[in-house]
C-alpha positions as a Markdown table, in Angstrom:
| # | Residue | x | y | z |
|---|---|---|---|---|
| 1 | Met | 36.8 | -33.1 | -19.9 |
| 2 | Ser | 39.0 | -35.4 | -18.0 |
| 3 | Thr | 38.1 | -39.1 | -17.3 |
| 4 | Pro | 36.7 | -38.7 | -13.7 |
| 5 | Ala | 34.8 | -35.5 | -15.0 |
| 6 | Val | 33.1 | -37.7 | -17.6 |
| 7 | Met | 32.7 | -40.5 | -15.0 |
| 8 | Asp | 31.0 | -38.0 | -12.7 |
| 9 | Lys | 28.7 | -36.9 | -15.4 |
| 10 | Thr | 27.6 | -40.1 | -16.7 |
| 11 | Leu | 26.9 | -41.5 | -12.9 |
| 12 | Ile | 24.7 | -38.3 | -12.6 |
| 13 | Ala | 22.8 | -38.8 | -15.6 |
| 14 | Leu | 22.2 | -42.6 | -14.8 |
| 15 | Asn | 21.2 | -41.8 | -11.4 |
| 16 | Asn | 18.7 | -39.1 | -12.7 |
| 17 | Leu | 17.4 | -41.6 | -15.1 |
| 18 | Ser | 17.0 | -44.5 | -12.5 |
| 19 | Val | 15.2 | -42.1 | -10.2 |
| 20 | Arg | 12.7 | -41.0 | -13.0 |
| 21 | Leu | 11.9 | -44.7 | -13.9 |
| 22 | Arg | 11.3 | -45.4 | -10.3 |
| 23 | Arg | 8.4 | -42.8 | -10.4 |
| 24 | Thr | 9.0 | -41.6 | -6.7 |
| 25 | Arg | 6.4 | -39.3 | -5.6 |
| 26 | Cys | 6.1 | -37.4 | -2.3 |
| 27 | Arg | 4.3 | -34.6 | -0.3 |
| 28 | Pro | 6.0 | -31.4 | 0.1 |
| 29 | Gly | 7.2 | -32.0 | 3.7 |
| 30 | Glu | 8.9 | -35.3 | 2.5 |
| 31 | Leu | 11.0 | -33.6 | -0.2 |
| 32 | Leu | 14.2 | -31.8 | 0.8 |
| 33 | Val | 16.0 | -29.4 | -1.7 |
| 34 | Leu | 19.8 | -29.6 | -0.7 |
| 35 | Phe | 22.1 | -27.2 | -2.2 |
| 36 | Ser | 25.8 | -26.1 | -1.6 |
| 37 | Arg | 27.0 | -23.0 | 0.3 |
| 38 | Cys | 28.9 | -21.9 | -2.7 |
| 39 | Leu | 25.7 | -20.6 | -4.4 |
| 40 | Gln | 25.6 | -17.7 | -1.9 |
| 41 | Arg | 27.5 | -14.8 | -3.4 |
| 42 | Ser | 31.0 | -14.4 | -1.9 |
| 43 | Ala | 30.6 | -10.7 | -1.6 |
| 44 | Cys | 27.5 | -11.1 | 0.6 |
| 45 | Glu | 27.9 | -9.9 | 4.2 |
| 46 | Arg | 25.1 | -12.0 | 5.5 |
| 47 | Lys | 26.0 | -15.1 | 7.2 |
| 48 | Leu | 23.7 | -17.5 | 6.5 |
| 49 | Asp | 22.8 | -20.7 | 8.6 |
| 50 | Glu | 21.0 | -23.6 | 7.5 |
| 51 | Ala | 17.6 | -22.1 | 8.1 |
| 52 | Leu | 18.5 | -19.2 | 5.8 |
| 53 | Gln | 16.7 | -16.9 | 7.8 |
| 54 | Asn | 19.3 | -13.9 | 7.5 |
| 55 | Cys | 19.0 | -13.8 | 3.8 |
| 56 | Ala | 18.2 | -10.4 | 2.5 |
| 57 | Arg | 16.5 | -11.7 | -0.9 |
| 58 | Cys | 18.3 | -9.2 | -2.8 |
| 59 | Gly | 18.4 | -11.4 | -5.9 |
| 60 | Gln | 22.2 | -11.1 | -6.4 |
| 61 | Cys | 22.6 | -14.9 | -5.8 |
| 62 | Ala | 20.6 | -18.3 | -6.1 |
| 63 | Val | 19.5 | -18.3 | -2.5 |
| 64 | Cys | 16.5 | -16.2 | -2.7 |
| 65 | Arg | 15.3 | -18.5 | -5.6 |
| 66 | Phe | 15.6 | -21.5 | -3.3 |
| 67 | Leu | 13.5 | -19.6 | -0.6 |
| 68 | Glu | 10.8 | -18.9 | -3.3 |
| 69 | Ile | 10.9 | -22.4 | -4.3 |
| 70 | Arg | 10.4 | -23.3 | -0.4 |
| 71 | Asp | 7.5 | -20.6 | -0.1 |
| 72 | Thr | 5.7 | -21.8 | -3.2 |
| 73 | Tyr | 5.7 | -25.5 | -2.8 |
| 74 | Gly | 6.2 | -26.0 | 1.0 |
| 75 | Val | 9.2 | -28.1 | 0.7 |
| 76 | Gln | 12.2 | -28.4 | 3.0 |
| 77 | Val | 15.4 | -26.3 | 1.8 |
| 78 | Phe | 18.8 | -26.6 | 3.4 |
| 79 | Met | 22.2 | -25.0 | 2.3 |
| 80 | Ala | 24.9 | -27.5 | 3.5 |
| 81 | Val | 28.3 | -26.3 | 4.4 |
| 82 | Gly | 30.0 | -29.6 | 3.6 |
| 83 | Gly | 29.3 | -33.2 | 2.4 |
| 84 | Arg | 28.9 | -34.6 | 5.9 |
| 85 | Gln | 26.2 | -32.0 | 7.0 |
| 86 | Ala | 24.4 | -32.6 | 3.6 |
| 87 | Ala | 24.5 | -36.4 | 4.1 |
| 88 | Ala | 23.3 | -36.1 | 7.6 |
| 89 | Arg | 20.3 | -34.1 | 6.6 |
| 90 | Ala | 19.4 | -36.2 | 3.8 |
| 91 | Gly | 19.5 | -39.1 | 5.9 |
| 92 | Ala | 16.9 | -37.4 | 8.5 |
| 93 | Pro | 13.6 | -39.6 | 9.0 |
| 94 | Gly | 10.8 | -38.3 | 7.1 |
| 95 | Ile | 13.0 | -37.3 | 4.0 |
| 96 | Lys | 11.5 | -39.5 | 0.9 |
| 97 | Ala | 13.1 | -37.4 | -1.9 |
| 98 | Ile | 16.0 | -35.2 | -2.5 |
| 99 | Val | 16.7 | -32.3 | -5.2 |
| 100 | Ala | 20.4 | -32.0 | -4.7 |
| 101 | Val | 22.4 | -29.1 | -6.4 |
| 102 | Ala | 26.4 | -29.1 | -6.2 |
| 103 | Cys | 29.4 | -29.7 | -8.0 |
| 104 | Arg | 29.8 | -33.0 | -9.9 |
| 105 | Lys | 32.2 | -34.4 | -7.2 |
| 106 | Glu | 29.8 | -33.6 | -4.4 |
| 107 | Leu | 26.8 | -35.0 | -6.2 |
| 108 | Arg | 28.5 | -38.3 | -7.0 |
| 109 | Ala | 29.4 | -38.7 | -3.3 |
| 110 | Gly | 25.9 | -37.8 | -2.2 |
| 111 | Val | 24.2 | -40.1 | -4.6 |
| 112 | Phe | 26.3 | -43.0 | -3.2 |
| 113 | Ala | 25.6 | -41.7 | 0.5 |
| 114 | Ser | 21.7 | -41.5 | -0.2 |
| 115 | Leu | 21.3 | -44.7 | -2.3 |
| 116 | Arg | 18.0 | -45.6 | -0.4 |
| 117 | Lys | 16.4 | -42.3 | -1.3 |
| 118 | Ala | 15.4 | -40.9 | -4.5 |
| 119 | Val | 17.9 | -38.1 | -5.3 |
| 120 | Leu | 17.7 | -35.8 | -8.3 |
| 121 | Ala | 20.8 | -34.2 | -9.1 |
| 122 | Arg | 21.1 | -30.6 | -10.7 |
| 123 | Thr | 25.0 | -29.5 | -11.4 |
| 124 | Ile | 26.1 | -26.1 | -10.5 |
| 125 | Ala | 28.2 | -24.0 | -13.1 |
| 126 | Trp | 31.4 | -22.3 | -12.2 |
| 127 | Pro | 31.7 | -18.9 | -13.9 |
| 128 | Val | 34.6 | -17.7 | -11.8 |
| 129 | Gly | 36.2 | -21.0 | -10.8 |
| 130 | Pro | 35.1 | -23.9 | -8.3 |
| 131 | Cys | 33.4 | -23.2 | -5.0 |
| 132 | Lys | 32.9 | -19.4 | -5.5 |
| 133 | Asp | 30.2 | -17.5 | -6.8 |
| 134 | Thr | 28.7 | -20.6 | -8.5 |
| 135 | Thr | 25.3 | -20.5 | -10.3 |
| 136 | Val | 22.5 | -23.1 | -11.1 |
| 137 | Arg | 19.7 | -23.1 | -13.8 |
| 138 | Met | 16.9 | -22.6 | -11.4 |
| 139 | Asp | 14.3 | -23.7 | -14.0 |
| 140 | Glu | 15.9 | -27.3 | -13.8 |
| 141 | Val | 15.7 | -27.2 | -9.9 |
| 142 | Glu | 12.2 | -26.4 | -9.9 |
| 143 | Glu | 11.4 | -28.7 | -12.7 |
| 144 | Ala | 12.8 | -31.4 | -10.3 |
| 145 | Val | 10.8 | -30.2 | -7.4 |
| 146 | Arg | 7.5 | -30.2 | -9.4 |
| 147 | Trp | 8.4 | -33.7 | -11.0 |
| 148 | Phe | 8.4 | -35.2 | -7.3 |
| 149 | Leu | 5.2 | -33.5 | -6.2 |
| 150 | Arg | 3.3 | -34.4 | -9.3 |
């Protein structure tokens, strides 16, 4: 792993530890689950907007699992196309905590952009390379949601 990647991994781990030590709690409506567009399967013919209403919930990518988390816990879920869009949504009034799911580079930038909010970061995996058909351990995402709502 290169030095920048190690630094990103360390920064994310320290941020997550700091958030857990602050013991932030919130109501479902105050929690935003924010994830990167690259978690949608590249071969999917459906064009998803931030509301995710066009998702067929076919189970071939993680998007349907994010919708299940939204439906189960009543939290806000948002798919960001880019960092600026993610930062704008994260900065919205009424958002107290964020579960952010993206690559390390995007998470590093997002953590710094959202310093006033509690952000638990979950890193995506690149099974076929960066920014395409990425995956995430959804059990870790759901655990982060439950931690904020405890």
